[in-house]
N, C-alpha and C positions, 0 to 999 in steps of 0.2 A: 519248900512247899510240901505240906503234909499230904499223904496219899488220899485221905478222905476229902480234903479240900480240893485236890486235883480232880478227883472223880466228879465232884460237884460242878467244878468249872467246865469240865468236858461235857457233862450232861446238859448243863444249862446253855452252854455255847451251841451244842448240837440242836437243842430245842429251839433256840432263837433263830438259828440259820434255817432250820426246817420250817419254822413258822413263816419267815420272810419268803423263802423259796416257794412254799405252797401258795401263799397269797399272790406272789408275783406271777406264778404259773396260771393263775386264774385269768390273767389279762393277756399274757403273751400269745397263747394259741389263737385267741379270738382276734387279736391284732393281725396276726399272720393270715388267718382265714378271711377276715373281712376285707383286709387290704387287697387281696387277690380278687375277691368277689366284686368289690367296688370298681376295680380296674376293668374287669370283664363287662360289667354293666355300663360303664361309661363308654367303652368301645362300641357296645351295641347302640348306645345313644348317638354316638358320632356317625355311625353307619346309617341309622334310621332318621336322625334329626327329629325324633318324636318327643313331644313334651311329656308324654307318659313315661318314657324311659329316663328322661331327665329327672322327673319327680322320684322315680325309683332310686336312681343313683344318689340324689341328694339326701334321701332318707337314710340309706345305709351308710353314707359318708358321715352323717351326723353321729350315728352310733359308733362308727369306727373312731371318730375323733375323741369322743368321751372316753372310750376304753383305752385308747392310745395314751392319753394324758395321764391317767391313773397308773397305767403300767410303767411308765417312765419313772414315776415317783417311787414305786416299790423297788424298781431295778437299781436305782441309785443307792438306796439304803443297803441292798444286798451286796453290792460291790464294796461299800465302805466296811462291812462287817469282816471282810478278809483282814483288814488292817487293825480293827479294834479287838476282835475276838480270836483271830488266828494269825497273830503277828509272827510266830515262829515259822509257820507254814509260808507266810508271805516272804520272809527273809530267805528261807531255804530254797524256794523255787521262783522268787520274784523275777529273775532274769528271763524265765520261760513263761510263766503264767501271766506276767504283766503285759507281754507283747500282744497277745490276742485281745486282752481287755482294753489296751490302749487303742488298738485299731477299731474295736467295736465302739469306743467312745467317739472316735472321729466320725464314723458312719452315723451313730445315733444323734450326735449333737450338731453335725454339720450337714451331711447329706439328707438325712431324714427330716430334720427340722426345717431345712430350706424348702424342700419340695412339699412337705406337709403344709407349710404356709401358703405356697402357691396353690396347692390343691383346694384349700379351704377358702382363701380370700381372693383367688385370681380368676374367678369365673368371668368377670367383665373386663379384666385387665390384660388377659392373654387370649390368644386365638384358641379355638377348640382343640386343635391338634397339640398345641403347646401345653394346654391344660391337661389333656389326656396323657401326654408324656410325663408331666409332673406326678400324676396319679400313679402311673406304672412305676416310676422311679421311687415314689414313697413306699410302695409295696416291695419293690426290689431292695430298697435300703433297709427295711425292717427285716427282710430275709437275710441280708448280708450281716446285719447285727447279730441275728440268731446264729449264723455260721460261726462267728468268732467266739461267742459265748460257749457254744457247744464244742468248739475246738479246745477251749480251756478246760471244760468239764471232761472231755474225752481223754485229755492228757492225764488228768488225775486218775482215770480208770486204767489207762495204759500208757505209762510214761515212756516216751521215745524221743529221739533227737536231742539228747542231752548227755552230759557227763558231770561227775562230781569233782569240784575243785577243792581239795583240802586246804589250800592257802586261803580261799575265800569262805570256806565253811558252808558252801551252798552249791546247788546244781547250776550249771550254765548251759545255754543252748549251743548245740553243735550243728543242727540242721533245722532251719525254719520250715522247710518243705515237709520233713518227716513229722513235725508237730502239726502242721496245718492240714496235711493230706493223709494222715494215717487212716487205715481202713476202719478203725473204730470211730474216728471223727466223721468220716463220710457217711457211714451207716447211721450214726446217731443224728446227724444233721437231717438227712433225708427222712428219717423216721419221725423226728420231732416236728419238722416243718409240715410234712404231709398230714400229721395228726392235727396240726393247726388248721389246715385246709378243711379237714373233716369236721372239726368242731365249729369252724365258721359256717360251713354249709348247714350243719344241723341247727345252729342258732338261727340262721335265716329261715329254714323250713319251719322251725318251732314258732317263730314270731308270725310267719305267714299262716300257720295253723291257728294261731290265736285270732287272727283277723277272720279266717273262715268260720271259726266258732262263733264270733260276734256278728257275722254276716256284714262285715265292713271291708271296703277296699278289695273286693274279690279279685279283680283283674290284677291288681298290684300283687296280691298274695300268690296267684297262680304263676305270674312271671317270675316272682322271687323264688318260688319252689323250683322252677326250671333251672335257674342259674345256681342257686344254693345247693340243690340236689345233685347237679352235675359236678360241681366243684367238690362237694362232700364225698361223692362216690369215688371220684378219682383219688381224693385224699385217703379214704379208708383202704382202697386197694393198694396204694403205694405204701401206706403204713403197715399193712399186713406183709407185703413183700419184703420191706426193709426190716420189719420185725424179725423175720426169719434170718435175714443177713446179720442182724445184731446178735441173734442167738448163736449163730456160728462163731462170731467174733468172741462172744462171752465164753463159749466152750474152749476157745484157744487161750485167752488171756485172763479170764476170771472163772475158772471151773467151779470154784466154791460158790459163786453167785448162782450159776446154773443149777448146781445141786440143791441149793436152798430154794430156788424157784419151784422145784419139783418135790421138795421134802425127801430127797433121795440120800440115803445114808450108805448103802452098799450097792454099787452099780453092777451091771451085767451087759452082755452083748445082746443086741436087739431090745434095748430098754424101752419099756412102755412109757407113754405120756399120760399123766393124770389129767383127766377131763374134769372130774369132780372128786373131791376128797376131804376128809377130816383128819387133821394131824393128831397124833398121839402127843399130848402136851408134856408127858413125862419122859419122852424119848431123849436119850443122850447118845452122842456119837459112838461111845465106847461100851454100850450095853447091848443086850440081846432082845430088847423089846421091839415089837413091830412099830414101824414108822407111822403107819396109817391106821386109824380106827375103822375107816371105811373109805373105799375109793372105787371109781369107775374109770378105767384106763383105755387108752387107744393103743393097740399093739404096735410096737416098734416106733411109736411117735417121737419119743425123745431122741432116739438114735438118728432119726431123719432130721429133726429140728437142730440138733447140736452138731452133727457131723455129716449130714447128707448121705447117710448110709444106713440101710435098714438093719444091718448086722453090727454096726459100730458099738464099741464099748463106751459107756458114759460113766465116769467115776462118780461115786457118791462121796459124801462128806468124810466118812471113815477112810475110804480109799485115798482121798486127797491128803488127809492128815498122815496116813501111813506111807505115802509116796508110791502108790500103785496106780498104774494105768495100763491100757492095752491099745496098741495101734496095729491095724491090719491083722487082728487076731493073735498078735504076739505080745507077751507081757513086756511092759516098759517100766523101768524104775525111775520115778521122779524123786525130788528131794523131799524127804519126810519132814513134817513140821518141827519135830524136836531137833532135827539137824539144822533146819532153817534158823531156829532160835539160837542155837549155839553159834552158827556162822554169823548171824546178826550181831551177837555179842562180841564175836571176834572182830568184826568190822568196826564196831564202836571202840574197842580197845586199840585197834590199829590207828583210828583217827586220833585218839588221845595220845598215843605214842608219837604220831606225826606232829601234833601241836607242841608236845614237849621238846621234840627234836628241833622244831622250827624256832622255838624260843631260845634254844641254845645255839642255833646256827649250825647244827650237825647235819651236813648234807647227806652223808652216808646213811645215817639213821632215818632221815626223811624219806629217802628213796626206798629203803626197806619197808618202812611203814606204808608208803604209798602203794607199793606192790601188794602188800598184804590186804590193804583196804580194797583195792580194785578186785582182788580175787573173791571177796565175800560181799561186795557192795550190793549185788542183786538182792540180798536178803537183809540189808541194813535195817529196815524197819522192824524186822522180827526180833531185833535185839532189845526192844522195849517190852516184849511180851514175856509173861511168866509161865504160860502153858499153851499148848495148842488150842485148847478150848476158847481162848480169847480171840482166835482168828476165825471163829465161826459166827456168822451174823445171826440175828434173830430170825430163825427159820420161819416162824409163823407170820412175821411182818413182811416177809418176802413172798412166801407161798400163797397166802390168801389174796393180796393185791394182784399178783400175777394172774391168778385164775379168774378173779373178778374182771381184770382188764381184758383177758382173752374172751370171756363170755360176753361182755358188753360190746366188744369189737365185732363179734359175730352178729349181735342184734343190730348194731348200727349199720353194718353192710346190708343186711336184709331189709331194714327199714328204708334206707336210701334207694335201693333197687325198686322196692314197691312204690315209693314216692314218685320216682320218675315214670314208672309204668302208668300210674294213675293220672299224673298230670298231662301225659302225652297221649294216652290211649283210652283211659276210662275216667275222664274228668268228673263225671257225675258222682263217682264213688268217693270223691274227696269229702263230700258232705253227707255220706251215707250214715244213717242213724239206727241205733238199736235202743228201743225204749227211751227215745229222745236224747240219747247220748251219741254225739258225733264221734265215731271211732278214730278216723284219721287225725283230725285236729287234736284230739286228746292225746293220742300216741305221740304226735309231733311235739307237743309241749312237754310231755314226760321225758322224752328222749334227750332234751337239752340238759337237764341236770345229770342224767345217766352218762352222757358223753363227758361232762366235766369230771365225774367220778372216775371214768375210764382213763382220762388224761392224767389225773392226779395219781392214780394207781401206777401208771407207767413210771412216773418220777420216783415214787416210793420204792419200786422194784430196783431201779437203777442206783439209787443212793443208799438205801438200807442194805442192798445186796452186796455192796463193796465194803461194808463195815468189817473190821474196825479201822479201815484205812482212810486217811486223808489223801495219800498218794499210794496207789496199789503197791504193796510189798516194800515201799521205800520209807514211808512215814505214817505211823498210826496217829489217830486223833489226839491221844494223850501227849504226844510229842509236838503237836502242832498248835496247841492253844497258847493264848497270851498269858502273861503273868499278871492277871487281874483278879479281883475278888469275885467269888461266886455270887455274893450279894449284889454287886454292881451289874453282873450279867443278868441275874434274875430280875432286877428292877427294870432294866431296859427291855427284857422279854415282855413284861406286862405292859410297858409303855407302848411297845410296837404292836402288841396284840390289840390294845385299845385303838391305836391310831389306824392300823390296817382295817380293823372292823368298821371304823367310822368311814374310811375311804370306800370300802366295799358297799356299805349301806348307802352312802352318797351316790355311788355309781349306779347301783340298782334302782334307786329312786329316780335319778335323772333319766336313765334308759327307759324305765317303765313310763315315765311322764311323756317321753318322746314317742314311745310306742302307742300310748293312748291317743296322743295328738295325731299320729299317723302321717303319711306322706303329704307333702304340700299339693294342694289341688290347683293352685295358681302359681305358675312359674314366672 
């Protein structure tokens, strides 16, 4: 395979997977958030036996069902792409990566679908308590599905609980608990799920704001804001707390990602956190140019974020490549990237030697090669790199989404706090107008797309920040792709782009139609 064609395959495969993931993530967080909100509202209905709350519950349940169905469709395609576009990756780690995906499939197609059917079609066939249990179990099943997907993704960011088998030419699992319960997986799960609660809450408040703007279903809107705002506020607070936990984990296992998030090339003790900045687009890791054209920074912020210590040293991109760090004020030498590349190439040679010895049945040579491979396997993936520069992600594509995410997260928290204050204490201000413009309803509607942007930025940071790795330090993307033509991948990219756009437009039209129709007045 020629290098130019290989790069095209990698680029198009990345583009196709990114396209599918971004579309899929439009539906997942809303499913997680609305699932919880519907369960809470039905609980209120069961306690009050009020037809009003039953109407509220059925309305949001309809929107949940529409979003759930389309999310499943995009998710299935996403999982198939591992086999079609990333077959080398699938073979290399299938024993590990396949386990959480298989468990997720069981939850998605058995637990979720069963209780989903009861939730939608069992109002008159089951007792109210049994129906409520089905609703909670649907929300719980969606959350469990997210858990296993995020376990798989977290393992790509921080591979643990495995060993490489040269006889099988792939990694095999040694500890399922390490894979399923790694600190990276736990933080990522809590962060992603709570962000879904936040988005679901904002969506509910936004739709309620539209009703207030149109002077329709006012009591429905007010009660929806109470529940949606409360769930959303809990979600954003947990998201922020787990975001800090995730940053600590990133500092430990993916320091290059953290450096890219801040556009940091040369670190220092008591490192500032950039609150707003403009990157120097011409900056290289090994030149003397300034990293930022302009910035406003929070003193000591990055040291606190990354290592919970105001005086902690945070290495920059150049420090990481040069193998320099500092712990507790003392210089620490890590493995420089040029050495990692050499050790990665040595590991690949050792694997080739093992295969040669295995074919000859030379046990002594096999054991020697196995020992050499184990000594350098931690840097196996670097053996495909030609220079340290290849291990640096696109800094701009990590830096700007990260800061957009943080800024919007602050706005979302403030907006939800104000929403709850107004709905409980100053209800008349919900429809306060300035020059016939109703401020709160308008802000509620605008905040919905802003929250989606915030959510998408989070995934961009997580995935672009770990480039060029399919598996951190173990397998780069150019070693993970399938042996297919770039034309084929390019063709399916545009097919999926058209298909997903049609699905998105269809969902938006159906949801907008249901919103215009409003909650059922007669139950």
